N, C-alpha and C positions, 0 to 999 in steps of 0.2 A: 524557296518553294513556299507558297502560302498554305495555311491549314486547310483551305477548301480544296486545294489540289491534292493534298495528302489523304484526306478523308472523303469518303463518299457516303452520302446519307441515302441508304436504300432500305426498302421494307424487308424484314427478316424472311418472310415467305418467298420473296423473289430470289434472295441470295441462296436460301436452302434449295429452292427448286432448281436454280441454275447449277449449283454445285452437285446436287444429287443427279441431275440430268447428265452431267459430264461423266460422273462416276459410273452411272448405269450404262452409258454408251460404251465406256471402256470395258467393263466386265462382261457385257454382252458380246462385243466384237472381238475382244482380245484376251479373254481369260476362260470363261466357263463353258462356252459352246463350241462344238467342232465345226470345221469347214466342210461343206458338202462335197468338196472335190477330193481332199485327201483324208477326210475323217479325223483330222487331228486338231487338238487344241494347241494354242501357241506354245505352251511349255513343252508339250510332247514333241512338237515339230522341232523346237530348238534343241532338245536333248538328242534327238536322232541326227540332226544336222551337225551338232557339235561333235558327236562321236564319229560320224563319217568324215568330217573335216580333219579330225585328229588321227584318222587312220585306225580307229578302234573298231575294225570290222570283223566279220565272222571268220575270215581266213587268217586272222592274226591272233596273237595271245590275248588273254584276258588282262584287263587293266583295272586298277583300283577305282571304285565308284567315286571316291572323294575327288579324284582328278577330273572326272567328267563333270561332276557337280560344280567344281570350281570353274571349269571352262565355260559352262552354261551361264553361271552367275556373272562371271567376269566379262564375257563377250556378248551375251544375247539377252539374258533374263535377269534384270537387277532386282530380284526378290529374295525371300528367305531360302536358305539351303534346305530346310526341311521340306518345303513344298516341292522343290525340284527333285529331291531324293525320293519323296513319296510317289511322285509321278513316274519316276524312273523304275522304282520297285514294282508299281502296278503293271507296267509294261512287261515285267518279267514273270508275272504270276500266272501260272497255267490254269488256275481256277477262275481267273478274271477275263483273260483274252483267249480267243479261239486260236489265233496264231501269234506266238510271242514276238514282240519287237526287239526285246533285249534278252540276252542270255546272261544269267547271273550265277556266280559261284558263291556259296555261303548261304546263310540263313536269310531268305527273302520273304519271311512271314509264313503264315499258314492259313488254311481254310477255317481254322478256329479263331481267327482274328488276332493271332500273335503278331507283334510288330517285327519288322525285319531287323537284322543286326545293324549297328551303326555303319555309316558309309565307309569308315576307315577299315572295316573288316571285310566288306564284300568286294568282289571283282565282277566286272561286266564287260560285255562287248555286244555289238549289233548282231542280230540273228540273220540268217541267210535270206529270210523273206523280207526283212527290213531293208536289205540291200536293194530289193526291187522297188521299195518306196523311193529310194534315192537315185536309182539308175538314171544316167544321162543328165544329172543335175548340173554337170559342168558344161553342158552343150547349149546353154542359154534357153533351156526348156521352160523355165519358170522365171517370174519376175523377182529380182532382188531389190532390197531397200537397205539404206544404211541402218546399222544397229543403234542402240540408245545413245551412244556417245560418238557416233559417226566415225568409228575407227575400223569397222568391218562391215561387209555386206552380209545380209541374212535373207533367206528365201521367204516369200510371203505364203508360199504353198509348196508342197513337194510334188515331184512328177507322179508319184503314186501309180506304179505299174499294175496294181490290182485294186479293186473297189474296197478299200480298207474300212470305210465308214460302216458298210453293211457287214463286212466279214468280222470285224472286232467289236462293232457296236460302240456306244458311248453313253455316258451319263453325266449330267451336270446341272447346276442350279445357278441362275444369274438373277438380275433384277427383272421381275415380271415374266421371266421365261425359265422353263426347265426342259431338259431333254432326257429321254430314255429310249435308246435305240438298242435292241438286243443283238448279240452276235449271230452270224449265219454261217452256213457251210460254204467254203471258198468255191468249190466246183459248181454249186447251185447258183451262187451270185454271178459267177462268170458266165454261166449258161444263160442267165436272165439278161445280162448285158449284151451277149451275142444275139439273143432273140430280139431285144429292143433295137439293136442296130439293123437287123435284117428287116424288121417291121416297126417303124416308129409309131404306128397306131395300135400296137399290141395292147390287149386288155389285161387287167389284173388277173382275171380268171385264166387267161392263157399263160401269163407269167408264172402263175402258181402251179402250172404243170411241171415247171423245172425248179422254181424256188419254193419248196414245200412250206417253209416257215422258218422261224429262228432255230438255231442249233447251238446249244450252250456248251461251254467247255466242261461243265459239270454233268452233262448228260441229262438224265431225268426224263419224265414224260410230260409232253405238252398237250393240253386238251383245249379244243375250241377253235377249229379252223375258221369259223364265222367271224370271231373277234380278230383273227390274224388278217382275214380278207378286208375287214372294215379298216384296219390300221393301214394296210397297203393302199387302200383307196383314198383314205382321208388324212392319214398321218397319226390318227388316234384310234386306239382299240385296246381290248384287254383279252387275256387268255389265262389259263390256269397252268401252273407248273407243279407237278406232283412227283414225289420221291419214287424211286424204283425200289420195290420191296417184294419180299416173298415170305411165306410162312413155312417154317421148317418144323416137322414133327420130331419130337424127342421121345425118350423112353418114359414109361409110366404115365401115359396120358398127357404129358406136358408138351408144349410147343413154344416156338420163339419166332418173333418177327425180325427179319434181317433186312436192313436198309443198306443198299449199295451205291445209290446215287441220290443226292439231295438237290433241292431247287437252287438255281443261280443266285448268288449274292446272299445266301443264308449262312449265318455263322454256325458252324457245326457244334462247337462247344456250348453255345447258348441253347441250341436245339436239344442237345442231350440233357442239359441242366433242366430245361423246361419239362421234358418228359419225366425226369426223375422227381421234379417237384410235384407233378400230378400224382405220382406214386406216394410220396411222403405225406402230401396233404390229404390223401385218401379220396381224392376226387375221382380217381380211377383205381378201382380196387383190384383189378385183375392182373396187375404187373408185379412180378416178383423181383426183377432186377433189370437195370439198364446199364449197358456197357458200351464203351467206344473201343472197338477192336481194330480201328484203322491202323495201317502200317504203310511201309513204302510200296507195298504191292497194290494198295487201293483203299478206298473208304469202306468201312463196315461198322454199322451201329447195330447192336443186338439188344432186342427187348424181350427178355425172358418172361413168359406168362405163367400164372399159377395153374395148378392142375385143372383140367377139363374146362378151361376158358376158351371162348370163341375168338380165335385170332382175328377174324375179319371184323368183328364188332369193335374190338380194341383198336385195330388199324383205322377203321372209319372214324372213331372218336378222335384219334391222334391227328388224322388228316384235317379234321374240322377245327381242332383246338390248338394246334401247334403249327410251326413252319414246315412241317413235312409236306404241306401243300400251301402254295402262296398264289396270289393273283399278280400277274405282271401287266403293268399298264404301259402300252406303247405310247410314246409322245415324240414323234420324229421331228424335232426342231434342229435345224442346222443353219450355219451362216452361208447364205447364197447371195452373191453380188453385194457383199458387205452388210446384208440385212438378215436378222433372224427370221427364218421362214418355217412354217409347219409344212413338211414335205411328204407327199405320197411316194410310193415305191417308184412309179414311172418318173416322177420329178427327180428323185435321187439318182436313178439310172441315167437320166438325161444330163444331169449336172456332171456326173462322172464321164460320160461319153464326150460331152463338149470339152471337158478338161483334157481328155486324152487326145482329142483332135487338135487342140491348141498345142499340147506338148509335142506331138509327132510333127506338126507343121513347123514349129520353132526349131525342133531338132533337125528336120530335113533342111531347113534354110541354113542352119549352122553348118551341117555336113556338106552342103553344096558349096558354101563359101570356103570351107576348109579344102575341099577337093579342088576347087578352082585355083586357090592359092598354090596348092601343091602342083597342079598341072602347069601353072605358069612357070614354076621353078624347074620342073621336069623338061619343059620345052626349051628353057634357057640352057640347061645342062646338055641336052641333045645337040643343040645348035653349037655349043662350045666344043663338044667332042668332034663335031664334023669339021671344025676349023681349029683343031687343037694346037697345031704348031704355031699358028699366027697368034693365038691367044696367049700361049706360054711365052712367046717372044715379047709380046707387049707387056706382060706382067713382069718379066725379068728386067725389062728396061725401066720399070717404074721405081719411084723412090720408096714408097711405103704402101700399105694396104689401101688407104684412101685414094692415093694417086693411081694405083692399079685399077681400082674400081672405076674411077673417072675415065681412065684411058680406054678400058674395054667398053664402057658405056658410049663414049663418043665415037670410037672407031667401028664397033660392031653392032651398035644399036640395042644393047642389052638394057633391061630396066634395072633400077636400084636393087630390087629383091633378087633378080637373077644374078647380077654382078656379085652380090654378097655370097650367094650359094656357090658361085664359080671360084672366087678367091678362097673360100673356106674348104674347097674340095681336097680330100686326101689323095696322095699320089696313087695309092693302090686302086682307086676308083677309075684310073685312066686305062684300065685293061679293056680288052675287046668284049669281055662278058658284060661289063657294066652298061654298054650301049644297048645290049639285048634286054637287060633288066629294065632299063629306062623306058624302052619301047613297050615292054610288057606292062609296066606301071602306068604309062600314058594311056594305053588301051583300057586298063581297068578303071582309071579315073574318069575317062570319058563315058564309060559304061555306067559308072556310079552316078555321075552327074545327070545322065539321061534318066536313070531310074528315079532319082530323087526329084527331078524336075517333073516327071510323070506323076509322082505322088502329090506334088503341090498343085498340079493342074487338074487332078481327078479326085473327086470326093470318094468314089468307089475304091480307088487304089489306096487312098488314105485309110478308109475303113478296113480294108483287107489287111493292112499292116497292123492296125490295132488288134484285129481279130486274131491274127497269127501270133502276136506277142502274148495276148491273153490266153490263148490255147496252150502255149508253151508253159506259162505259169501254172495253169490248171493241171497240166501233166506233171509238173515238177513238185507242186506243193499240196495238191488236193488230198484230203483225208476222208475217211468214212464218216458219215453223219453219226453224232453221238446221242442226240435227243430223239426220242420216238414221238411222232405226232399222231394224236388221236382226234378224230373229227368232233366227237360230242363230249361236252363237259359232263362227267358222271355226277349225278345228284347223290350226295352222301346222306344216308339216313342213319342216325345214331340210335341204336336200340338200347335205351337206358335199362331195360329189364336185365340185359346181359351184363352191362357195365356196373350197375349199382346192385350190390347184393340185397336180396329181398329180406327185410328184417322188420319185425313189429317193434315200434318204439312208442313212448308216450311223449306227445308234443305239448309244450306249454307256452302260452303267450299271456303276458299280464298287461293291464291297462297302461302302466308306465312304460311299456315297450321292451320288457325283458323276454327274450326267447331262448328256448333250448329244446333239445331232444334228450330223452333219458331212456336207458335200457329198461325193459320190463322188470328185470331182476332188481335194479336199484329202486324202482317205483314200488315193487311189492315188498321189499325189505323195510321201506318206510311206511308201508300201508297207505301210501298216497297222502301222508300228512307231514307236517314239519318243514314244508318248503319255505326257504328264506325269502322274505318279501318285506317291503316297507309297510309301515302302519297304514298308509293311505292307499296302498296298492291292492289289487285283486285280480283273479284270473279271468281273462276273456275267453280263453280256450284251454282245455285240458282234455286231450283225446288220444286214444290209441290209433296210430297211423302207421302206414308202411313207408319204408325209406324211399320207395319208388313213387310215392305220392307227392303232392305239392301243397304249399301253404300260400294263401293270399291274405295280406295284411292291409287293411284300409285305414286311411288317415283322415284327420279332420279337415285337411285342405283339399279334399277331393282326389287324392292320389291313392295308388295301391303299390304294394311291394310284392314281387313274385319271388318266392323262395322254395327251391326243391327241398324236401324234407331231409334228404341225405346230406345236404350242405349246411344244415343247421348245426350250431356247436353242440357237441356231445358232452353233457354236463350231468353230474350226479343230481338226484332228485332234491336232496336237502340244500344244495347250493344255489345261489342266485344265478339266474341265466345271464346271457350276454346281451347288452343293449343293442337294439336293432340299428341304432345310428352308427355303430362301429362296423356294421355290415353294409348298410346303405345310408348315405347321408340324407338327413331330414332338415327342413327349415326350423328355425329356432322355436316357433310357436306351434309346430306340427305334432299331433298326438295320434296314437293308434286308437281307433274307435271300434274296430271289429277284426276278427280273425276267422278265416274259413278254411277248413281242410278240403282239398279236392282230390278225389281218386283219379278222375279222368276228365279231360276237357271235351271228350267226344260226344257226350250226351246232348243231343240237339234239343231235348225237352226242357233242360235246365237253363235258367237265365239268372242274371244278377240284378236285384232291385236296389237302387240307391235313392236317398232322399237328402235334401239340404235344408238348412233352417229358414230359407226364404220361401219354403212351401213347395219347392219343385221336387218332382219324382221322375225316375226313368227306369226302363228295363233294357238291358243289353245282353247279347248272347254270351254265354260262359266261354265259348271257344275264342271270343275276341280278347280274352284276358290272358291267353297263353302267349309267352314271349320266349325268344331264344337266348337273348343276352339280357341279364337282369342285374346289372351293377348300379342301377339308379331307380328312382320311382317313376311310375307311369300314371297317366291321367285315367281316373275311373269315372269322374264326373266334372264338368266344367263349373267350378265354384268361384264366384267373384271375390275380390279382396274384401275382407271384413266379414265374410259369411263362412259357414262351416257345413261340412257334410255330417249328418247326425245319425244315419242308419244305413245298414247294408244287410241284405238277406238273399239267400238262394231261393228261387221260386220256380214253379212250373208255369205260372201265368193263369191258373184256374182259381186261385185263392181270392179271398177278400182282403183288402188292405184297410187298416184303421190308422189314421193320422191324428196325433194329439198336439195341440198348440199350448204354448206357455200360459196363455190367458184362458185356458180350460175349455177350448172348443175341440170337439172330436168329429171326424168325418170318416164314414165307412163307405167304400165303393169297391166294385169288382176290378181285379187287375186286367180283365179283358178290355178295359177302357184305355189301356196304355199300349202303344205300338213299340216294337223293338227299334232301338236307335243305337248309334255307335258309342264307343266308350268316351269319346272326347266331347260329347254334347252336354248341354246344361239340363236337359229334360223338359218336362212340361209342368204347368201349374197343377199341383195335387190338391192343395187347399187354399181357399181365398182368405188371406190373412187380414186382420184389422191392423190399422197403423200401430206400430210399436210392438206387435205380436210376432212370435216366431215359432217355427215347428220344433218340438223338443223330442218327440218320440214317434216311432212307427211300429205297428204290430201286424204280422201276417197271420191271418186266421187259418188254422189247419185242423182244429179239434173243437167241435161245437160244445163239448162238455166243459170247456174251460170258462173261467170268468176273468174279468180285467181288474187288476190291482192298480190304483192310482195313488201316487205319493206327491205331497206338496212341500214347498220350502219351509213351511211352518211346523213340519213334523207330523202332519195329519195324513192318515192313510185310509183308503176306503176300497171296497170291492163291489163291482156292479156286474150284473148279468149281461151276456151278449145281446139279449133281446132288447135291452135298453138302447142299444146302438143300432138304429135302423139303417139299412143299406140305402145309399143315395147315389148321386153322380159326382164325378170328379170336378174339382175346381169350385166347389161350393164353400160356404162359410162353416158348415157343420152345426152340430148341436152342443149346447152348454152342458158340461158334466160336473161343474161345481157351482155352488151358490156364490154370486158376486157380493163381496162385502165392500162397503165404502172405505172402511179403515183397515189397513194392513190386509189386503185381499190375498186369498190363496192363489199360488201360481204352481202349475205342474212342473215337477223336476224329473219325473220318470214314471214309466208304466211297465207292467209285465203281465203275461198270461199266467194264471195260477189255477191249481186244483186245491181242494181243501187240505190235502196232506203236504203241500209244498212249503218249503222254508224260504223266506225272502230276507235279504240283508238290506238295511237302510244305512247309508253312509253319510256322515255329517262333515261340515267344514272343519271341525276340530278333530278329525280323524277317528271319530267314534263309529263303531259298527254295531248296530242293534239288529238282532235277528228276531223275526216274528213268524208265527205259523199262519199261513193264509186262512186256515180253517177257523182261527180265532176271530176273524172279522166276518160279521154277518153281511149278507148281500143288502145293499141299500139302493135307493133310487138315484137318479142323475143329479138331483138338486141338493143332495146331502154333501157336507164338507168332510165327512168321515170322522174317524176317531183319532184323537191326539195320542201318538205313540212315543214321539221324541220330544224331550223338553228343549225348546228352542234356546232358552236362556242358558241352560246348563251345558248342553251338548253341542250347541251351535246349529245353524240352519242345515236342513236336509239338502244334500246336493245330488244324491244319486241313489237309485234303487236297482238291485240286481239279484239274480238267483245264482247260488253257488254252482260251479260246474265241477264234475268229477269224472275222471277217466273210468270207463267200464272195461275191466279186464275180462277176457274170455276165460270161462272156467275150464 
């Protein structure tokens, strides 16, 4: 063999594509998705068939699970024993299947997610309803193919005498496809099949008069018939599963929530742990204790509440924030004609009905052939009994069995089969009674052949047989519905006033991003001083707020963080707070620029004003900043890469805005010139910047008695009267507020509104903080460069100006 014959030079993507394509085809068709006809995946089908084939049925004794797993692996399913045993265990778990396929003795897992005992410890057998899946499999009702090593035949599908796919549901993930079909009540599904057989054009609305919706083995409450109807019509849809609960009143004003049914596929232990974590983390203050009181009589989770707590409010919070309520997404994908297909309810019913017609047709043909073969023998025996003496004489004269058969065939015209039956006849059968029995049997066989022939020739009779058998199964196995169905999905409103205890606290946010809440007691004990902070750091917010209020933190990259006050870390006043990045992740160069406390988002008059250093400004409704889930940052303003958001203020929209640029331009205009826009927009041009200039500060005018303090990088500070800044229109250049110098010009680093008694802090790049009284600066005109307050060479350049904030305690 030459090297070119041994090796193929192929592109990698072609090889990978080809191999992955084959693998995908295999796992789609032969592993992860159920067949639309019997609702089974190959491993489940092989387990049931192996148990049936070995006689491990419901009317016999239990047998070690390991023996079944060995049979399945050795004969039909050459995969790992764990995957086979896991599939077998799942078919025995009453919280997974609506009607169990396998009965198991021993530990077969639990609704808490505990694993089953090893297969050497457990014993299993087929359930009685599983026998209906396999009934008549020996009558050539389904196609058989050779197994993986061609030593045994295995069925490609089971006869499935009830619609198992809808009754027990299915879940699976393959390449590019996933399926989620919920379980249903047996009697409802059978009624739907019967309705579809009677009227092939029946609508989903009509079907839903009998098949109300899914029915989970774990019970619970299903909400949203609209989503169920959509799923039945299209194959996809969603509805809500809610736990069954009630609030029990106890002594001394206490109460408890008792959960008796939880949603399908929810791990009970994890659910209880999550509820207990809410209690321990103090996210939910009203819970005193959480206990799992489930036993062999049923499921029972008890949530004991603190005195005088509103049980409904706590329950609503738990429904919204835990798996006490989950969304179920229908995705009815099944293998139909060897293809994965998204199937509606009528399609699934049709697939099952067509399968049953095929099964009953094949069974009838098999039974006819069996009856004809037996009739042929009966006719031979009757003929032999009518000429018995001659037949005996001929047999006695023969040398052996073969010779006897040949003789009676040639002399009396019997066929080979008849001759075999005659020479094998026992002597006691030669009595008078036997001829009567044979005549009776002949009559019954002819009648049976006639009946079966009629079934094969008439679709109506064929359908009647299927209907009759389905009705018998309905009568034998149907159970009461377990899940309650409610038409409307209830909108849960969580009342935080009840869940979060109302408490006054001091909230602190620093420029470097350290946040905390402190009890009034701790703050008062320190007299609001001595807070641990870095040299360069200072407070952006220090305010008395209620635990039911909210905090908005704005960042330099145009984002904001939403943080309920009660979720802020509770830290002593003198200790350093917790960095915001440990609560919500920030970008490496992202800084907190403003912090605003919000009592309520309902005030329509209040808006949020934001500005970026490219001169853009915008106003957005405060209510747009409220969010439900807040584990990440949200957009407050669309800021391009390399630019920064420089200011944020709460406004009513009637004020005047003053914008200051680095190169000492100031523009004043009324906020009425700005229209409300969404939070994700970039805003409009506020000030027309010169090349190389940028916006550094914005002030919102609320008090005409104030003056404006301006600080420059050279340590110069000045104070000008508001009348110096005349009102203009938006998007202009503005007026100069510093005298331009050719050498080392002054550049604005910050501004503030001040009154003569106010104290202002000037921060330098060398972490020096210089405090000055605003009253010590006389009012000057626009062209003055102010008084030099900071020694640039000794203390470093001035980088920021701010007024100290202090929490005002109520006396």
